[in-house]
C-alpha positions in Angstrom: 99.6 94.2 94.8 97.4 93.0 92.0 95.3 95.6 90.2 92.2 95.0 88.1 92.7 96.5 84.6 90.4 97.0 81.6 91.0 94.9 78.5 90.6 97.6 75.9 90.8 95.3 72.8 87.9 93.2 74.1 85.9 96.3 75.0 86.5 97.8 71.5 85.3 94.5 69.9 82.2 94.4 72.1 81.5 98.1 71.3 81.8 97.5 67.6 79.5 94.5 67.7 76.9 96.5 69.6 77.3 99.6 67.3 78.5 101.7 70.2 80.7 104.3 68.6 81.3 106.9 71.3 82.3 107.0 74.9 79.0 108.9 75.6 77.0 106.0 74.1 78.9 103.5 76.2 78.3 105.6 79.4 74.6 105.7 78.6 74.4 101.9 78.1 76.4 101.4 81.3 74.3 103.9 83.2 77.4 105.8 84.4 78.7 109.3 84.0 80.8 109.8 80.8 83.7 110.9 82.9 83.8 107.4 84.4 84.2 105.8 81.0 86.9 108.3 80.1 88.9 107.4 83.3 88.4 103.7 82.7 89.6 104.0 79.1 92.5 106.3 80.0 93.6 103.9 82.8 93.4 106.4 85.6 90.6 104.4 87.2 90.4 100.7 87.8 87.1 98.9 87.1 85.2 98.6 90.3 81.9 97.0 91.1 79.9 99.8 89.6 81.8 99.6 86.3 81.6 95.9 86.1 77.8 96.1 86.7 77.7 98.7 84.0 79.5 96.5 81.5 77.0 93.8 82.2 74.2 96.2 81.5 75.9 97.4 78.3 76.8 93.9 77.0 74.1 91.5 78.4 74.9 88.8 75.9 78.6 88.9 76.1 81.2 87.4 78.5 82.0 90.5 80.5 84.6 88.6 82.6 86.8 89.0 79.5 86.8 92.8 79.9 89.0 92.8 83.0 92.1 91.1 84.2 94.4 91.2 87.2 97.8 92.6 86.6 
């Protein structure tokens, strides 16, 4: 079964471009709990609708579709 996964390289580029240097800052911009960001980055949680909406909040001027892929 296909699984939605986070493209970490793209996320790191977007974070750098937006001067987001910590997981806590990313969580604040996404309006999610920092533990959610940790689980997403560690790969123990797949990006769901809440995370995808959060990425759109954090990176409103970027193509957030590039942050995830089906594997």
